[in-house]
Backbone as numpy.savetxt, mean C-alpha at the origin, in Angstrom:
# Nx Ny Nz CAx CAy CAz Cx Cy Cz
18.90 -51.02 7.70 18.06 -49.79 7.72 18.94 -48.56 7.68
18.65 -47.63 6.74 19.50 -46.45 6.69 18.91 -45.37 7.59
19.77 -44.82 8.37 19.38 -43.76 9.30 19.46 -42.44 8.58
18.37 -41.69 8.65 18.34 -40.38 7.98 18.47 -39.29 9.03
19.48 -38.50 8.90 19.64 -37.42 9.85 18.77 -36.25 9.47
18.14 -35.66 10.49 17.28 -34.51 10.20 18.06 -33.37 9.53
17.44 -32.75 8.55 18.12 -31.63 7.88 18.27 -30.46 8.84
19.34 -29.75 8.74 19.61 -28.61 9.64 18.51 -27.56 9.41
18.09 -26.94 10.52 17.01 -25.96 10.46 17.56 -24.66 9.86
16.88 -24.11 8.86 17.28 -22.84 8.30 16.07 -21.90 8.38
15.31 -21.98 9.44 14.14 -21.19 9.61 14.43 -19.73 9.61
15.57 -19.36 10.26 15.95 -17.97 10.32 16.23 -17.42 8.95
16.68 -18.31 8.02 17.05 -17.84 6.69 15.83 -17.79 5.81
14.83 -18.64 6.03 13.69 -18.78 5.06 12.48 -18.09 5.53
12.36 -17.66 6.81 11.16 -17.04 7.30 10.92 -15.72 6.55
9.72 -15.52 6.08 9.43 -14.35 5.28 8.31 -13.56 5.95
8.61 -12.32 6.28 7.66 -11.46 6.94 6.91 -10.58 5.96
5.55 -10.63 6.04 4.75 -9.81 5.18 4.80 -8.35 5.68
4.99 -7.42 4.76 5.08 -5.99 5.10 4.33 -5.17 4.12
4.27 -3.86 4.34 3.70 -2.94 3.45 4.32 -1.56 3.70
5.63 -1.44 3.42 6.39 -0.25 3.78 6.86 0.52 2.59
6.65 1.80 2.52 7.18 2.60 1.41 8.69 2.73 1.57
9.45 2.57 0.44 10.93 2.69 0.50 11.39 3.49 -0.71
12.59 3.91 -0.64 13.31 4.58 -1.76 14.30 3.58 -2.30
14.14 3.22 -3.58 14.99 2.24 -4.27 16.08 3.04 -4.93
17.34 2.61 -4.77 18.47 3.28 -5.41 19.01 2.40 -6.51
19.08 2.91 -7.74 19.50 2.14 -8.89 20.73 2.82 -9.53
21.91 2.15 -9.50 23.07 2.75 -10.14 22.93 2.76 -11.68
23.44 3.81 -12.31 23.34 3.93 -13.75 24.48 4.73 -14.29
24.40 5.00 -15.64 25.45 5.73 -16.32 25.54 7.20 -15.85
24.42 7.71 -15.45 24.36 9.14 -15.02 24.18 9.29 -13.56
24.79 8.43 -12.80 24.67 8.46 -11.33 23.60 7.57 -10.80
23.30 7.72 -9.54 22.32 6.84 -8.89 20.94 7.49 -8.97
19.99 6.70 -9.38 18.57 7.13 -9.47 17.81 6.67 -8.25
16.98 7.55 -7.68 16.14 7.18 -6.54 14.70 7.08 -7.02
14.06 5.95 -6.80 12.65 5.75 -7.19 11.86 5.10 -6.06
10.64 5.57 -5.88 9.84 5.09 -4.80 9.27 3.67 -5.11
9.11 2.87 -4.07 8.53 1.54 -4.24 7.91 1.16 -2.85
7.39 -0.04 -2.82 6.85 -0.57 -1.59 7.45 -1.93 -1.26
7.94 -2.08 -0.02 8.51 -3.34 0.43 7.35 -4.22 0.92
7.13 -5.34 0.17 6.00 -6.17 0.45 6.30 -7.33 1.37
7.50 -7.90 1.39 7.91 -8.87 2.34 9.43 -8.88 2.46
9.94 -9.62 3.50 11.36 -9.59 3.78 11.80 -10.84 4.44
12.93 -11.40 4.00 13.57 -12.52 4.65 15.05 -12.24 4.79
15.79 -13.20 5.42 17.22 -12.98 5.60 18.02 -13.10 4.32
17.37 -13.61 3.23 18.08 -13.79 1.97 17.55 -12.98 0.83
16.42 -12.34 1.02 15.85 -11.57 -0.10 14.57 -10.87 0.35
13.85 -10.34 -0.65 12.63 -9.64 -0.33 11.78 -9.48 -1.62
10.62 -8.92 -1.49 9.80 -8.60 -2.64 9.34 -7.15 -2.54
9.51 -6.44 -3.68 9.09 -5.06 -3.68 8.07 -4.87 -4.81
7.27 -3.78 -4.64 6.28 -3.42 -5.67 6.60 -2.08 -6.21
6.47 -1.93 -7.53 6.82 -0.62 -8.13 6.02 -0.43 -9.43
5.80 0.81 -9.73 5.19 1.14 -11.04 6.17 1.23 -12.16
7.45 1.14 -11.85 8.54 1.18 -12.86 8.85 -0.22 -13.35
9.32 -0.28 -14.61 9.67 -1.58 -15.18 11.17 -1.78 -15.14
11.57 -2.90 -14.54 13.01 -3.27 -14.44 13.15 -4.65 -15.04
14.35 -4.91 -15.58 14.67 -6.26 -16.15 15.23 -7.12 -15.06
15.00 -8.44 -15.20 15.59 -9.40 -14.29 17.09 -9.26 -14.41
17.78 -9.24 -13.24 19.19 -9.03 -13.17 19.59 -7.65 -12.77
18.63 -6.71 -12.81 18.91 -5.32 -12.40 19.34 -5.27 -10.91
20.43 -4.53 -10.67 20.91 -4.40 -9.26 20.33 -3.11 -8.67
19.92 -3.21 -7.42 19.37 -2.07 -6.72 19.62 -2.19 -5.21
19.30 -1.13 -4.48 19.49 -1.15 -3.04 18.50 -0.21 -2.38
18.34 -0.39 -1.09 17.44 0.49 -0.35 17.76 0.43 1.14
17.31 1.41 1.88 17.50 1.48 3.36 16.24 0.91 3.98
16.36 0.01 4.91 15.22 -0.53 5.64 14.69 0.51 6.52
13.46 1.07 6.28 12.97 2.24 7.06 12.74 2.00 8.56
12.59 0.74 8.97 12.32 0.51 10.37 13.57 0.33 11.23
14.72 0.21 10.56 16.00 -0.04 11.23 16.53 1.28 11.86
16.80 1.21 13.17 17.37 2.35 13.84 18.84 2.51 13.49
19.49 1.47 13.07 20.97 1.47 12.75 21.22 1.81 11.28
20.19 2.11 10.50 20.36 2.46 9.13 20.86 1.29 8.28
20.09 0.20 8.31 20.47 -1.03 7.61 20.29 -0.80 6.08
21.40 -0.93 5.34 21.38 -0.76 3.88 21.39 -2.19 3.23
20.48 -2.48 2.33 20.39 -3.75 1.67 20.56 -3.57 0.15
21.30 -4.48 -0.45 21.49 -4.45 -1.89 21.27 -5.86 -2.43
20.78 -5.91 -3.68 20.52 -7.22 -4.26 20.25 -7.09 -5.75
19.79 -8.17 -6.34 19.48 -8.25 -7.77 18.12 -8.82 -7.98
17.40 -8.31 -9.01 16.08 -8.82 -9.33 16.17 -10.24 -9.93
15.46 -11.18 -9.37 15.48 -12.53 -9.89 14.09 -12.94 -10.46
13.09 -12.14 -10.24 11.76 -12.49 -10.80 10.94 -11.20 -10.97
10.03 -11.23 -11.94 9.13 -10.10 -12.15 7.79 -10.62 -12.62
6.69 -10.09 -12.02 5.33 -10.48 -12.41 4.45 -9.31 -12.20
3.39 -9.22 -12.99 2.36 -8.19 -12.82 1.68 -8.33 -11.49
1.44 -7.21 -10.86 0.83 -7.19 -9.54 -0.68 -7.06 -9.63
-1.27 -6.37 -8.65 -2.71 -6.23 -8.56 -3.23 -5.28 -9.62
-2.35 -4.58 -10.35 -2.72 -3.68 -11.39 -1.84 -3.93 -12.61
-2.32 -3.67 -13.82 -1.55 -3.89 -15.02 -0.35 -2.90 -15.08
-0.42 -1.82 -14.33 0.64 -0.83 -14.38 1.71 -1.00 -13.27
1.53 -2.02 -12.44 2.37 -2.19 -11.27 2.96 -3.60 -11.31
4.25 -3.76 -10.90 4.94 -5.02 -10.94 5.42 -5.42 -9.51
5.50 -6.73 -9.27 6.12 -7.25 -8.06 7.45 -7.85 -8.52
8.51 -7.49 -7.76 9.86 -8.00 -8.06 10.39 -8.81 -6.91
10.96 -9.97 -7.24 11.66 -10.78 -6.23 13.12 -10.42 -6.24
13.72 -10.14 -5.06 15.13 -9.76 -5.00 15.89 -10.77 -4.14
17.11 -11.07 -4.56 18.00 -11.86 -3.75 19.13 -10.93 -3.30
19.38 -10.87 -1.96 20.41 -10.02 -1.46 21.81 -10.54 -1.83
22.72 -9.61 -2.06 24.09 -9.98 -2.45 25.09 -9.19 -1.60
26.18 -9.86 -1.31 27.26 -9.23 -0.59 27.02 -8.86 0.85
26.02 -9.55 1.45 25.70 -9.24 2.85 26.74 -9.82 3.79
27.19 -9.01 4.72 28.09 -9.51 5.77 27.28 -10.24 6.79
27.98 -11.05 7.65 27.25 -11.81 8.70 26.60 -10.82 9.65
27.17 -9.67 9.84 26.58 -8.65 10.74 25.28 -8.09 10.11
25.27 -7.87 8.85 24.05 -7.41 8.15 22.94 -8.47 8.22
23.36 -9.73 7.94 22.36 -10.84 8.00 21.76 -10.95 9.37
22.56 -10.84 10.44 22.04 -10.88 11.77 21.14 -9.73 12.05
21.45 -8.57 11.48 20.59 -7.35 11.67 19.23 -7.57 11.00
19.19 -8.20 9.86 17.91 -8.52 9.20 17.10 -9.47 10.04
17.78 -10.51 10.57 17.03 -11.50 11.43 16.50 -10.78 12.66
17.26 -9.80 13.23 16.75 -9.07 14.39 15.54 -8.22 14.03
15.55 -7.63 12.83 14.41 -6.86 12.38 13.20 -7.71 12.19
13.40 -8.96 11.63 12.31 -9.89 11.48 11.69 -10.28 12.81
12.57 -10.48 13.83 12.05 -10.79 15.15 11.22 -9.63 15.72
11.73 -8.40 15.44 10.97 -7.22 15.94 9.63 -7.13 15.29
9.52 -7.45 14.03 8.25 -7.44 13.33 7.29 -8.44 13.95
7.82 -9.67 14.23 7.00 -10.72 14.83 6.50 -10.31 16.18
7.36 -9.66 17.01 6.94 -9.21 18.34 5.82 -8.15 18.24
5.95 -7.24 17.24 4.90 -6.23 17.10 3.58 -6.90 16.73
3.65 -7.84 15.82 2.45 -8.55 15.45 1.80 -9.26 16.61
2.64 -9.89 17.41 2.16 -10.60 18.62 1.50 -9.65 19.62
2.08 -8.48 19.80 1.54 -7.48 20.70 0.18 -7.00 20.19
0.07 -6.76 18.88 -1.18 -6.29 18.30 -2.30 -7.34 18.47
-1.97 -8.66 18.30 -2.95 -9.74 18.53 -3.35 -9.75 20.00
-2.42 -9.55 20.91 -2.74 -9.61 22.32 -3.70 -8.50 22.73
-3.45 -7.26 22.15 -4.36 -6.17 22.42 -5.77 -6.46 21.98
-5.85 -7.09 20.77 -7.20 -7.39 20.20 -7.94 -8.38 21.09
-7.17 -9.34 21.67 -7.83 -10.34 22.52 -8.48 -9.70 23.76
-7.87 -8.61 24.29 -8.38 -7.99 25.49 -9.22 -6.77 25.13
-9.41 -6.49 23.87 -10.26 -5.41 23.47 -11.71 -5.89 23.36
-12.64 -5.15 24.00 -13.99 -5.61 23.99 -14.73 -5.40 22.68
-14.09 -4.70 21.73 -14.74 -4.40 20.47 -14.68 -5.56 19.47
-15.13 -5.22 18.27 -15.16 -6.26 17.20 -13.71 -6.47 16.73
-13.38 -7.71 16.56 -12.02 -8.08 16.14 -11.97 -7.93 14.60
-11.04 -7.13 14.14 -10.89 -6.93 12.68 -10.10 -8.10 12.12
-10.37 -8.40 10.84 -9.61 -9.44 10.14 -8.23 -8.93 9.92
-7.20 -9.79 9.87 -5.83 -9.40 9.61 -5.75 -8.66 8.31
-4.94 -7.56 8.32 -4.82 -6.78 7.11 -3.80 -7.39 6.17
-4.23 -7.54 4.93 -3.31 -8.08 3.91 -3.08 -6.99 2.91
-2.22 -7.26 1.91 -1.89 -6.19 0.92 -3.13 -5.82 0.09
-4.10 -6.69 0.01 -5.33 -6.32 -0.81 -6.31 -5.59 -0.01
-6.16 -5.49 1.32 -7.05 -4.69 2.14 -6.36 -3.59 2.83
-5.12 -3.23 2.30 -4.40 -2.13 2.91 -5.22 -0.84 2.84
-5.35 -0.11 3.98 -6.18 1.03 4.04 -5.34 2.31 4.17
-5.68 3.28 3.32 -4.93 4.54 3.34 -5.89 5.72 3.57
-5.44 6.65 4.40 -6.23 7.85 4.66 -6.14 8.81 3.43
-7.29 9.24 2.99 -7.34 10.14 1.90 -8.73 10.74 1.90
-8.91 11.99 1.42 -10.25 12.62 1.44 -10.61 12.99 -0.02
-11.81 12.60 -0.41 -12.38 13.05 -1.70 -13.84 12.92 -1.66
-14.56 13.76 -2.48 -16.03 13.73 -2.44 -16.67 12.47 -3.00
-17.81 12.13 -2.48 -18.51 10.92 -2.89 -20.03 11.27 -3.05
-20.64 10.94 -4.10 -22.07 10.99 -4.26 -22.62 9.59 -4.12
-23.74 9.45 -3.41 -24.30 8.11 -3.22 -25.83 8.13 -3.18
-26.39 7.02 -3.53 -27.87 6.81 -3.53 -28.16 5.63 -2.72
-29.15 5.81 -1.82 -29.66 4.67 -1.07 -31.17 4.66 -1.15
-31.73 3.48 -0.92 -33.16 3.34 -1.20 -33.46 3.34 -2.64
-34.64 3.82 -3.00 -35.04 3.86 -4.41 -34.56 5.06 -5.10
-34.57 6.26 -4.45 -34.24 7.48 -5.18 -33.69 8.55 -4.20
-33.13 8.14 -3.10 -32.59 9.10 -2.14 -31.15 9.40 -2.47
-30.85 10.62 -2.98 -29.50 10.99 -3.35 -28.85 11.83 -2.21
-27.62 11.66 -2.00 -26.89 12.39 -0.98 -25.48 12.60 -1.41
-24.86 13.56 -0.76 -23.43 13.87 -1.02 -22.64 13.74 0.28
-21.41 13.30 0.18 -20.58 13.15 1.34 -19.10 13.12 0.90
-18.24 12.50 1.74 -16.85 12.36 1.35 -16.27 11.10 2.02
-15.26 10.59 1.44 -14.50 9.46 1.98 -13.32 10.02 2.72
-13.01 9.36 3.86 -11.81 9.74 4.67 -10.72 8.70 4.58
-11.04 7.49 4.05 -10.00 6.49 3.77 -10.56 5.48 2.79
-9.72 4.70 2.20 -10.18 3.77 1.19 -9.25 2.54 1.16
-9.81 1.39 0.84 -8.99 0.17 0.65 -9.60 -0.56 -0.52
-9.02 -1.76 -0.83 -9.57 -2.57 -1.92 -10.93 -3.14 -1.56
-11.28 -3.11 -0.27 -12.54 -3.70 0.20 -13.61 -2.66 0.41
-13.31 -1.41 0.66 -14.34 -0.46 0.96 -13.75 0.87 1.36
-14.61 1.71 2.03 -14.21 3.08 2.38 -14.97 3.50 3.65
-14.49 4.56 4.29 -15.19 5.20 5.39 -15.91 6.40 4.77
-17.25 6.35 4.78 -18.05 7.39 4.14 -18.70 8.28 5.17
-18.50 9.61 5.01 -19.08 10.62 5.89 -20.17 11.37 5.16
-21.23 11.72 5.89 -22.33 12.47 5.29 -23.28 12.93 6.35
-24.37 13.60 5.91 -25.40 14.08 6.82 -26.50 13.06 7.06
-26.46 11.99 6.38 -27.55 10.95 6.43 -27.15 9.80 7.36
-28.05 9.43 8.29 -27.82 8.26 9.07 -28.30 7.03 8.34
-27.35 6.08 8.17 -27.68 4.88 7.40 -27.68 3.66 8.29
-28.55 2.73 8.05 -28.66 1.51 8.89 -27.67 0.49 8.34
-27.15 -0.38 9.26 -26.33 -1.48 8.84 -27.09 -2.35 7.87
-26.43 -2.68 6.79 -27.07 -3.53 5.75 -27.66 -2.69 4.65
-27.65 -1.38 4.77 -28.18 -0.49 3.69 -27.33 -0.64 2.42
-28.05 -0.76 1.28 -27.34 -0.86 -0.01 -27.14 0.50 -0.60
-25.97 0.79 -1.14 -25.64 2.06 -1.68 -25.14 1.95 -3.10
-25.36 2.99 -3.93 -24.74 3.14 -5.24 -23.81 4.34 -5.10
-22.54 4.14 -5.25 -21.50 5.12 -4.99 -20.93 5.63 -6.32
-20.71 6.99 -6.40 -20.05 7.62 -7.54 -18.92 8.53 -7.02
-17.73 8.29 -7.52 -16.61 9.13 -7.05 -15.49 9.06 -8.07
-14.52 10.00 -7.95 -13.33 10.04 -8.81 -12.14 10.10 -7.91
-11.23 9.17 -8.02 -9.98 9.17 -7.19 -9.14 10.38 -7.56
-8.58 11.13 -6.65 -7.83 12.36 -6.95 -6.55 12.07 -7.69
-6.24 12.93 -8.70 -5.07 12.75 -9.55 -3.77 13.23 -8.95
-3.82 13.97 -7.80 -2.59 14.57 -7.32 -1.56 13.55 -6.92
-2.02 12.29 -6.65 -1.07 11.26 -6.32 -0.12 10.86 -7.46
-0.47 11.23 -8.65 0.33 10.89 -9.82 1.66 11.74 -9.84
1.68 12.82 -9.10 2.80 13.71 -9.11 3.29 14.05 -7.70
4.07 13.16 -7.08 4.48 13.39 -5.68 5.40 14.57 -5.48
6.02 15.11 -6.54 6.93 16.20 -6.39 6.40 17.48 -7.00
5.05 17.54 -7.18 4.42 18.70 -7.77 3.29 19.21 -6.93
3.15 20.51 -6.83 2.04 21.12 -6.07 0.71 20.69 -6.72
-0.28 20.22 -5.82 -1.55 19.75 -6.38 -2.26 20.80 -7.23
-2.03 22.13 -6.96 -2.75 23.14 -7.75 -2.03 23.51 -9.04
-0.85 22.83 -9.29 -0.12 23.13 -10.51 0.26 21.85 -11.25
-0.66 20.90 -11.20 -0.31 19.59 -11.84 -0.26 19.73 -13.34
0.76 19.07 -13.94 0.80 19.05 -15.43 -0.26 18.05 -15.96
-0.44 18.09 -17.24 -1.38 17.18 -17.90 -0.87 15.73 -17.83
-1.68 14.76 -17.34 -1.19 13.40 -17.27 -0.77 12.83 -18.63
0.35 12.17 -18.67 0.91 11.56 -19.90 1.44 10.21 -19.57
1.26 9.22 -20.46 1.78 7.86 -20.26 0.93 7.06 -19.35
1.19 5.73 -19.45 0.33 4.84 -18.68 0.47 4.90 -17.20
1.70 5.29 -16.70 1.94 5.35 -15.27 1.31 6.62 -14.66
1.00 7.60 -15.47 0.34 8.80 -15.00 -1.02 8.97 -15.66
-1.68 7.88 -15.96 -3.00 7.95 -16.60 -4.00 8.49 -15.58
-4.77 9.49 -15.94 -5.71 10.15 -15.04 -6.80 9.17 -14.60
-7.23 9.35 -13.33 -8.28 8.44 -12.84 -9.67 8.99 -13.35
-10.51 8.02 -13.77 -11.81 8.36 -14.32 -12.90 8.18 -13.26
-14.05 8.74 -13.51 -15.18 8.60 -12.57 -15.50 7.13 -12.39
-15.73 6.68 -11.16 -15.95 5.30 -10.86 -17.34 5.16 -10.16
-18.04 4.10 -10.53 -19.33 3.78 -9.86 -19.16 2.40 -9.24
-19.69 2.25 -8.05 -19.57 1.00 -7.32 -20.79 0.76 -6.43
-21.07 -0.46 -6.21 -22.11 -0.84 -5.26 -21.46 -1.07 -3.87
-22.19 -0.78 -2.81 -21.59 -0.98 -1.49 -22.73 -1.31 -0.46
-22.34 -1.81 0.67 -23.25 -2.08 1.76 -22.69 -1.53 3.01
-23.51 -0.92 3.86 -23.06 -0.36 5.12 -22.85 -1.50 6.11
-21.60 -1.63 6.64 -21.29 -2.71 7.58 -21.06 -2.19 8.99
-20.98 -0.85 9.17 -20.79 -0.34 10.55 -21.18 1.13 10.61
-21.80 1.50 11.71 -22.07 2.91 12.02 -21.02 3.30 13.04
-20.22 4.31 12.71 -19.05 4.63 13.52 -19.31 5.85 14.37
-18.64 5.98 15.54 -18.84 7.15 16.42 -18.22 8.39 15.84
-18.75 9.54 16.17 -18.30 10.82 15.61 -18.49 11.90 16.64
-17.56 12.87 16.68 -17.64 14.07 17.55 -18.07 15.26 16.76
-18.48 15.08 15.48 -18.94 16.19 14.68 -20.38 15.89 14.20
-20.93 16.85 13.46 -22.29 16.70 12.91 -22.31 15.71 11.75
-21.16 15.50 11.15 -21.09 14.48 10.07 -21.14 13.10 10.62
-21.77 12.18 9.90 -21.94 10.80 10.33 -21.08 9.85 9.50
-20.16 9.14 10.16 -19.28 8.19 9.40 -19.87 6.80 9.41
-19.71 6.10 8.29 -20.13 4.70 8.15 -19.03 3.93 7.43
-18.87 2.68 7.88 -18.01 1.77 7.15 -18.80 1.11 6.02
-18.29 1.26 4.82 -18.96 0.72 3.60 -18.08 -0.30 2.96
-18.63 -1.45 2.67 -17.92 -2.49 1.95 -18.36 -2.59 0.52
-17.39 -2.64 -0.44 -17.75 -2.75 -1.82 -18.33 -4.17 -2.10
-19.29 -4.15 -3.06 -19.93 -5.39 -3.43 -19.79 -5.52 -4.94
-19.33 -6.70 -5.40 -19.27 -7.01 -6.85 -18.47 -5.91 -7.59
-17.34 -5.54 -7.05 -16.53 -4.52 -7.73 -15.97 -5.01 -9.02
-16.08 -4.22 -10.04 -15.62 -4.60 -11.38 -14.12 -4.79 -11.35
-13.54 -5.76 -12.06 -12.06 -5.98 -12.04 -11.28 -4.79 -12.48
-11.79 -4.04 -13.44 -11.07 -2.79 -13.91 -11.01 -1.82 -12.74
-12.13 -1.63 -12.06 -12.16 -0.70 -10.94 -11.27 -1.17 -9.83
-11.17 -2.50 -9.60 -10.28 -3.05 -8.58 -8.82 -2.71 -8.95
-8.45 -2.82 -10.24 -7.11 -2.48 -10.67 -6.83 -1.01 -10.39
-7.81 -0.13 -10.68 -7.59 1.30 -10.49 -7.44 1.59 -9.00
-8.20 0.90 -8.10 -8.02 1.14 -6.69 -6.63 0.73 -6.24
-6.15 -0.39 -6.76 -4.77 -0.87 -6.42 -3.75 0.15 -6.86
-3.91 0.66 -8.07 -2.96 1.62 -8.58 -2.98 2.88 -7.75
-4.16 3.36 -7.37 -4.33 4.56 -6.55 -3.66 4.38 -5.17
-3.94 3.30 -4.51 -3.43 3.07 -3.15 -1.91 3.03 -3.18
-1.36 2.35 -4.20 0.11 2.25 -4.33 0.72 3.66 -4.56
0.12 4.45 -5.43 0.66 5.76 -5.72 0.45 6.74 -4.54
-0.58 6.51 -3.80 -0.83 7.36 -2.63 0.26 7.15 -1.58
0.68 5.87 -1.40 1.80 5.62 -0.49 3.07 6.34 -0.92
3.37 6.30 -2.28 4.54 6.94 -2.77 4.40 8.49 -2.58
3.26 9.03 -2.78 3.01 10.48 -2.61 3.26 10.87 -1.20
2.74 10.12 -0.21 2.91 10.45 1.16 4.37 10.33 1.59
5.09 9.33 1.05 6.52 9.21 1.37 7.25 10.42 0.87
6.98 10.88 -0.33 7.66 12.07 -0.86 7.37 13.31 -0.03
6.13 13.50 0.44 5.81 14.65 1.25 6.45 14.58 2.59
6.55 13.42 3.18 7.21 13.28 4.52 8.68 13.67 4.40
9.28 13.38 3.26 10.69 13.73 3.04 10.87 15.17 2.65
9.78 15.85 2.47 9.82 17.33 2.18 10.38 17.70 0.86
10.02 16.92 -0.20 10.46 17.24 -1.54 9.84 18.56 -1.97
10.62 19.49 -2.51 10.15 20.76 -2.96 9.22 20.63 -4.21
8.18 21.42 -4.29 7.31 21.38 -5.45 7.99 21.95 -6.69
7.83 21.30 -7.81 8.46 21.81 -9.02 7.70 22.99 -9.56
8.40 24.02 -9.99 7.74 25.20 -10.57 7.35 24.89 -12.01
6.16 25.33 -12.44 5.81 25.12 -13.84 6.72 25.83 -14.79
6.91 25.31 -15.96 7.75 25.93 -16.98 7.11 27.19 -17.41
7.90 28.25 -17.67 7.33 29.55 -18.13 6.75 29.43 -19.53
């Protein structure tokens, strides 16, 4: 009988932490280093996955700073895979890290452990919270704060106006003057704001959208159902609305908008100056 020795554990190397962090990707080129915004979707000790609206070839070398690291952890690697993401205009890239020292590898493992501890603490708080337990947030239900007007109809012919204060792939928080019952069916009409297309430009001086990555958002209609009546300290009444039977094209547009909104907020936090319009 042949004795089979158990394979050595490489859990520290293969564990992959799901994330949703905006990052600045640095790409070396002939004219110096280019900085482009992206989203870090997951991380392991040997590689990661990033999401970007830019097109890169397999084999492209790039680097970025891990935003949660207090020690300024810099990671470099090469793209080993590319596939379309939740939108036709956005890609997911698999990266393998290269040239990492043992100290850097240990720093990544430490960051992964920190992420796990934060997740565990969040779960513990939910267990002792008397409220409704929310489902774990995934990349398709990532919620971003944003404000834009919404027109909606409920009942047979009751029209009302309000605004959204956040949005995800699953729904939005809708504010208005009308009190709605849980289970109420709504017909929503709104246009996602175009200012996210230009993170380095003043919203009042936006250029005309050009190209597929800056394609202007068109008016969207969607069905929704009220799933929660939320507390408010103002006269406006907030409700949690879940999308119902959302068209695949509209789902792609929501994914594109949420991704670009993260990039826009990252640019604003870094204090990028607004570009002046050409004379």
